[in-house]
C-alpha positions as CSV (number, residue, x, y, z in Angstrom):
1,M,35.1,144.1,53.4
2,A,31.4,144.8,54.3
3,S,30.6,141.1,53.8
4,L,33.4,140.1,56.2
5,R,32.2,142.5,58.9
6,F,28.7,141.2,58.5
7,L,30.0,137.6,58.8
8,S,32.0,138.5,61.9
9,L,29.0,140.0,63.5
10,F,27.0,136.8,63.1
11,L,29.9,134.5,64.3
12,V,31.1,136.3,67.3
13,L,27.8,137.2,68.9
14,P,25.9,133.9,69.2
15,I,25.8,134.0,72.9
16,H,24.0,137.3,72.9
17,I,21.5,135.9,70.4
18,A,20.9,132.9,72.6
19,L,20.3,135.1,75.7
20,F,17.3,136.7,74.0
21,S,15.9,133.5,72.6
22,S,13.3,133.2,75.4
23,L,12.0,136.6,74.3
24,C,11.7,135.6,70.7
25,F,10.1,132.2,71.3
26,A,8.1,132.9,74.5
27,E,5.2,130.7,73.4
28,D,7.1,127.5,73.3
29,D,9.8,125.8,75.5
30,T,13.5,126.4,74.5
31,I,16.1,123.8,74.9
32,F,19.8,124.7,75.0
33,Y,22.8,122.6,74.0
34,D,26.5,123.2,73.8
35,F,28.5,121.2,71.2
36,K,32.3,121.3,71.3
37,V,33.5,119.7,68.1
38,S,37.0,118.4,68.3
39,Y,39.3,115.5,67.3
40,I,39.9,112.6,69.5
41,T,41.8,109.3,69.1
42,A,39.7,106.2,69.0
43,S,40.1,102.6,67.8
44,P,36.6,101.4,66.7
45,L,38.2,98.7,64.5
46,G,41.2,98.1,66.7
47,V,43.4,100.6,64.8
48,P,44.1,104.0,66.5
49,Q,42.8,106.8,64.3
50,Q,41.5,110.4,64.4
51,V,37.8,110.8,64.7
52,I,35.5,113.8,65.2
53,A,33.8,113.9,68.6
54,I,31.2,116.1,70.2
55,N,31.9,117.0,73.8
56,G,34.6,114.4,73.7
57,K,32.2,111.6,72.7
58,F,31.9,109.6,69.5
59,P,29.1,109.4,68.4
60,G,27.7,112.7,69.6
61,P,24.9,113.2,72.2
62,V,21.2,112.7,71.5
63,L,19.4,115.9,70.6
64,N,16.0,115.2,72.4
65,A,13.1,117.6,71.8
66,T,9.3,117.8,71.6
67,T,7.1,119.2,68.9
68,N,7.3,123.0,68.7
69,N,10.4,123.2,71.0
70,N,12.9,125.9,70.1
71,I,16.4,124.5,69.9
72,V,19.5,126.6,70.6
73,I,22.8,124.9,70.0
74,N,26.1,126.7,70.5
75,V,28.7,125.0,68.4
76,Q,32.4,125.5,69.1
77,N,34.6,124.5,66.2
78,D,37.9,123.1,67.6
79,L,38.8,121.3,64.4
80,D,41.7,122.6,62.2
81,E,39.3,123.5,59.3
82,S,35.9,125.1,58.8
83,L,32.7,123.4,60.0
84,L,29.0,123.4,59.3
85,M,26.6,121.2,61.2
86,T,23.4,120.3,59.4
87,W,20.1,119.0,60.8
88,P,18.5,117.1,57.9
89,G,14.8,116.5,57.9
90,I,14.2,119.3,60.4
91,Q,12.2,122.1,58.9
92,M,13.9,125.4,59.5
93,R,10.9,127.6,60.4
94,R,13.0,130.6,61.5
95,N,15.2,131.1,58.5
96,S,17.8,129.2,56.4
97,W,20.7,130.6,58.4
98,Q,20.4,127.4,60.4
99,D,20.4,124.6,57.9
100,G,24.2,124.2,57.8
101,V,24.6,123.8,54.0
102,Q,27.5,125.1,52.1
103,G,26.5,127.8,49.7
104,T,23.7,128.9,51.9
105,N,25.5,129.4,55.2
106,C,28.9,130.8,56.3
107,P,31.1,128.0,57.6
108,I,32.3,128.3,61.2
109,P,36.1,129.0,61.0
110,S,38.5,126.9,63.1
111,Q,38.4,128.0,66.8
112,W,35.2,130.1,66.3
113,N,31.7,129.4,67.4
114,W,28.2,129.8,66.1
115,T,24.8,129.4,67.7
116,Y,22.1,127.6,65.7
117,Q,18.5,128.5,66.5
118,F,15.5,126.7,65.0
119,Q,12.1,125.5,65.9
120,V,11.0,121.9,65.4
121,K,7.6,123.2,64.3
122,D,4.8,120.7,63.8
123,Q,7.4,117.8,63.7
124,I,7.9,114.4,65.2
125,G,10.2,111.5,64.5
126,S,13.7,110.2,64.1
127,F,16.6,112.0,62.5
128,F,20.3,112.5,62.9
129,Y,22.7,115.5,62.6
130,F,26.2,115.6,61.0
131,P,28.9,117.9,59.7
132,S,28.3,118.7,56.0
133,L,31.7,120.0,54.8
134,N,34.8,118.4,53.5
135,L,33.7,114.8,53.9
136,Q,34.0,115.3,57.7
137,R,31.0,112.9,58.3
138,V,33.3,110.0,57.3
139,S,35.3,110.7,60.5
140,G,32.2,111.2,62.8
141,G,30.6,114.3,64.2
142,F,27.1,112.7,63.9
143,G,24.5,112.0,66.5
144,P,20.8,111.1,66.8
145,V,17.8,113.5,66.9
146,I,14.5,112.5,68.6
147,I,11.4,114.7,68.3
148,N,8.7,113.5,70.6
149,N,4.9,114.0,70.4
150,R,3.4,116.6,72.6
151,K,1.5,115.1,75.5
152,V,-1.9,116.1,74.0
153,I,-1.1,114.0,70.9
154,P,-1.1,110.3,71.5
155,I,1.3,108.0,69.6
156,P,-0.4,105.4,67.4
157,F,0.8,102.5,69.5
158,D,1.2,101.5,73.2
159,Q,3.9,103.4,75.0
160,P,7.1,101.4,74.7
161,E,9.4,100.6,77.6
162,G,12.0,103.0,76.2
163,D,14.1,104.1,73.2
164,I,17.1,102.1,71.8
165,I,19.1,104.0,69.2
166,F,21.4,102.4,66.6
167,L,23.7,104.5,64.5
168,I,25.0,102.1,61.8
169,G,27.3,103.0,58.9
170,D,30.3,102.0,56.9
171,W,33.7,103.1,58.3
172,Y,37.3,103.7,57.1
173,T,40.4,103.7,59.1
174,R,41.7,106.5,56.9
175,N,40.5,109.9,58.0
176,H,38.3,112.3,56.0
177,T,41.3,114.4,54.7
178,A,43.0,111.3,53.2
179,L,39.7,110.0,51.7
180,R,38.9,113.5,50.3
181,T,42.3,113.6,48.6
182,A,41.7,110.2,47.0
183,L,38.3,111.2,45.7
184,D,39.6,114.5,44.3
185,S,42.2,112.5,42.3
186,G,39.6,110.3,40.8
187,K,40.0,107.2,43.0
188,D,37.0,105.4,44.5
189,L,36.4,105.0,48.2
190,D,36.7,101.2,47.7
191,M,35.5,98.7,50.3
192,P,35.2,100.2,53.8
193,D,37.2,98.7,56.6
194,G,34.2,97.8,58.6
195,V,30.6,98.7,59.7
196,L,30.2,100.4,63.0
197,I,27.2,100.2,65.4
198,N,27.0,103.2,67.7
199,G,30.7,103.9,67.0
200,K,31.9,100.5,67.9
201,G,33.3,97.5,65.9
202,P,31.9,94.0,65.6
203,Y,31.4,91.4,68.3
204,R,33.9,88.6,67.7
205,Y,31.4,86.1,66.3
206,N,34.2,84.7,64.0
207,T,37.8,84.4,65.2
208,T,39.1,84.5,61.6
209,L,37.2,87.5,60.4
210,V,37.2,89.6,63.6
211,P,40.4,90.3,65.5
212,D,40.5,90.1,69.3
213,G,40.2,93.2,71.5
214,I,37.6,95.2,69.6
215,E,35.0,97.0,71.7
216,Y,31.5,96.1,70.6
217,E,28.0,97.4,71.5
218,T,25.8,95.6,74.0
219,I,22.1,96.4,74.4
220,N,20.5,95.4,77.7
221,V,16.8,94.6,77.7
222,D,14.2,93.0,79.9
223,P,12.2,89.9,78.8
224,G,8.6,90.5,77.7
225,K,9.0,94.2,77.2
226,T,8.6,96.2,74.0
227,Y,11.2,98.9,73.0
228,R,11.2,101.5,70.2
229,V,14.3,100.9,68.2
230,R,15.4,103.9,66.1
231,V,18.0,103.0,63.4
232,H,20.0,105.5,61.3
233,N,22.4,104.8,58.5
234,V,25.0,107.5,59.1
235,G,27.5,106.0,56.6
236,T,28.9,107.3,53.4
237,S,28.1,105.0,50.5
238,T,26.9,101.6,51.7
239,S,23.3,100.3,52.0
240,L,22.9,98.1,55.0
241,N,20.6,95.3,56.0
242,F,19.6,95.6,59.7
243,R,18.3,92.6,61.6
244,I,18.0,91.3,65.2
245,Q,18.4,87.5,65.4
246,N,15.0,85.8,66.0
247,H,13.2,89.1,66.6
248,N,10.6,90.8,64.5
249,L,10.9,94.5,63.5
250,L,7.5,96.2,63.5
251,L,7.9,99.4,61.4
252,V,6.1,102.3,63.0
253,E,7.8,105.6,61.8
254,T,10.2,107.0,59.3
255,E,11.7,110.5,59.4
256,G,8.7,112.3,60.8
257,H,5.8,110.1,59.5
258,Y,4.0,107.3,61.3
259,T,3.6,104.3,59.0
260,S,1.1,101.6,58.7
261,Q,2.5,98.9,61.0
262,Q,4.2,96.0,59.2
263,N,6.4,93.2,60.5
264,Y,9.8,92.6,58.9
265,T,12.5,90.0,59.8
266,S,15.2,92.4,58.3
267,F,15.1,95.9,56.8
268,E,17.2,97.6,54.1
269,I,18.4,101.0,55.4
270,H,20.2,103.2,52.8
271,V,22.6,106.0,53.5
272,G,21.0,108.9,55.2
273,Q,17.7,107.1,56.1
274,S,16.2,106.7,59.5
275,Y,13.5,104.3,60.7
276,S,12.0,103.3,64.0
277,F,10.5,99.9,64.9
278,L,8.8,98.3,67.8
279,V,10.7,95.2,69.0
280,T,9.2,92.9,71.6
281,M,11.7,90.8,73.7
282,D,9.6,87.6,73.3
283,Q,12.4,85.0,72.9
284,N,13.8,82.7,75.6
285,A,17.0,83.7,77.2
286,S,19.1,80.6,76.6
287,S,21.7,82.9,75.1
288,D,22.3,86.5,73.9
289,Y,21.2,87.4,70.3
290,Y,23.1,89.0,67.4
291,I,22.3,92.4,66.1
292,V,23.6,92.7,62.5
293,A,24.2,95.4,60.0
294,S,25.6,94.0,56.7
295,A,26.4,95.5,53.3
296,R,23.8,95.0,50.5
297,F,24.1,94.8,46.7
298,V,27.7,93.8,46.9
299,N,29.6,90.5,46.8
300,E,28.7,89.6,50.4
301,S,31.3,86.8,50.7
302,F,34.0,89.3,49.8
303,W,32.5,92.0,52.1
304,Q,31.9,89.6,55.0
305,R,34.7,91.0,57.1
306,V,33.1,94.4,57.2
307,T,29.8,93.3,58.8
308,G,28.8,95.2,61.9
309,V,27.7,93.0,64.9
310,A,26.3,94.0,68.3
311,I,24.8,92.0,71.1
312,L,21.2,92.0,72.4
313,H,21.4,90.8,76.1
314,Y,18.3,89.8,78.0
315,S,18.6,90.5,81.8
316,N,18.1,86.8,82.4
317,S,20.3,85.6,79.6
318,K,22.1,82.3,80.3
319,G,25.0,82.6,77.9
320,A,26.9,84.4,75.2
321,A,25.7,84.5,71.6
322,S,27.4,81.9,69.4
323,G,27.2,80.3,66.0
324,P,26.7,81.8,62.5
325,L,25.0,85.2,62.1
326,P,21.4,85.3,60.9
327,E,21.5,85.6,57.1
328,A,20.3,88.6,55.1
329,P,17.7,88.0,52.3
330,S,19.1,85.8,49.6
331,D,18.0,88.1,46.7
332,I,21.1,90.3,46.9
333,Y,21.6,90.6,43.2
334,N,18.0,91.1,42.3
335,Q,17.9,94.8,41.6
336,W,14.1,94.9,41.8
337,A,14.2,93.5,45.4
338,A,15.6,96.8,46.5
339,M,12.3,98.5,45.4
340,T,9.9,95.9,46.9
341,Q,10.5,96.8,50.5
342,P,10.3,100.6,50.3
343,R,7.2,100.4,48.1
344,S,5.5,98.3,50.8
345,I,5.8,101.3,53.3
346,R,2.6,103.2,53.7
347,Q,2.0,106.4,55.8
348,N,-0.5,106.0,58.6
349,T,-2.9,108.7,57.5
350,S,-5.1,108.2,60.6
351,A,-2.3,109.0,63.0
352,S,-1.8,112.6,64.0
353,G,1.8,113.3,64.4
354,A,2.3,116.9,65.3
355,R,-1.2,118.4,65.3
356,P,-4.3,117.5,67.3
357,N,-6.6,117.9,64.2
358,P,-6.4,116.3,60.7
359,Q,-4.8,118.6,58.1
360,G,-6.1,119.1,54.6
361,S,-4.2,118.1,51.5
362,F,-3.5,119.7,48.2
363,H,-5.6,118.6,45.3
364,Y,-2.6,117.4,43.3
365,G,-4.7,115.9,40.5
366,S,-6.1,119.3,39.6
367,I,-2.8,121.1,39.4
368,N,-1.8,121.9,35.8
369,I,1.8,120.9,34.9
370,T,3.5,123.7,33.0
371,D,7.1,122.5,33.1
372,T,8.9,119.2,33.4
373,Y,12.6,118.9,34.4
374,V,14.7,115.8,34.1
375,L,17.8,115.4,36.3
376,R,20.4,113.0,35.0
377,S,23.3,111.8,37.1
378,L,26.2,111.5,34.7
379,P,29.7,110.0,35.3
380,P,32.1,112.2,37.2
381,V,34.2,114.7,35.3
382,T,37.5,116.4,36.0
383,I,37.1,120.1,36.8
384,D,40.1,122.3,37.8
385,G,42.1,119.1,38.3
386,K,39.6,117.5,40.7
387,V,37.0,114.8,39.9
388,R,33.5,116.1,40.5
389,A,30.0,114.6,40.2
390,T,27.4,116.3,38.0
391,L,23.7,116.6,37.4
392,N,22.9,117.2,33.7
393,G,26.7,117.8,33.2
394,I,26.7,120.7,35.7
395,S,28.7,120.5,39.0
396,F,28.1,122.5,42.1
397,V,30.3,125.5,42.6
398,K,30.3,127.2,46.0
399,P,29.2,130.8,45.6
400,E,31.8,133.4,46.6
401,T,29.2,135.0,49.0
402,P,26.9,132.6,50.8
403,I,23.3,133.0,49.6
404,R,21.9,134.2,53.0
405,L,24.7,136.7,53.4
406,A,24.1,138.0,49.9
407,D,20.5,138.5,50.7
408,N,21.5,141.0,53.4
409,Q,24.0,143.0,51.3
């Protein structure tokens, strides 16, 4: 009973906490957001379905901050089940009450609210947020996060014209409760029904593969200008190859680290990953250009109908995009190819991300190793009638009392 009272105290008084945030964080700016998480009906693949929206929008709004800002987000849960929002990649410098992970935090009950408070301390980069419980991310609830450099810290490239954000990911027309039931019974997710780009279905590049009437994403740009393109794979299980027809992708940052700048014609983005590129609009405008996110390491001819396609539209374009899509790399079935690209990425150690002065590093070579642990991902097993994944044969069990709550008992 004491635990319940303690939980209630934290859930029903978030507004009071928010009111005093300026007193707690007087040295840095505080940014306030209100997130109302609810169901809406949408048809991203032409089929009406239930999706999870934030403030009535799918995907959710951009969370835009600057290094050292304090973030206060009041989340109202209007779903019919508990909710936790997580902010992966963002270091929780206040305490782990804010990380939104089951087993650490108390879920927000239906029709309740909770105010998350955290500081993006010494951070920059591209991230995204999403709901972490009950496979809800399959139905939406996600949105991008941008953490900008402070003005006193220059970015390691010329200031781009602006940001272009892509949320790409596999998508199912069944909602998360149906998919959750299927997984619990031991069934696979199977092939998704499509790949969305910013919550929208594919441009009708092929009248056989893509039905008519699907809303697609169009990105408007000006010729000769350079944009920072931030790409997040917000899907569930599918690695995607991202490419823009006839345009180079100059990699400059990944999840809080500036990288040595390298050009790519396409880039593999696995589930949960975020990258940003500089893309210069240096092509002629005889027509629009395709933006493609296609599944990798699968039978691509069989998966062709799930490919995500958007349109890059120059302001002086003379016509619509047409013809076949630009092809992905041909080494789909070469397992080692999946390692070549990520191993080519190097951190730009001369670029200062969050601090004005270079930081020291640990002398890793001089640290004595006393213990070695090997984590093995084994085939799923049936536990209490539900199929569960394991590490070393051990599956996660939600503690009866969340860890942070137990710390205060």
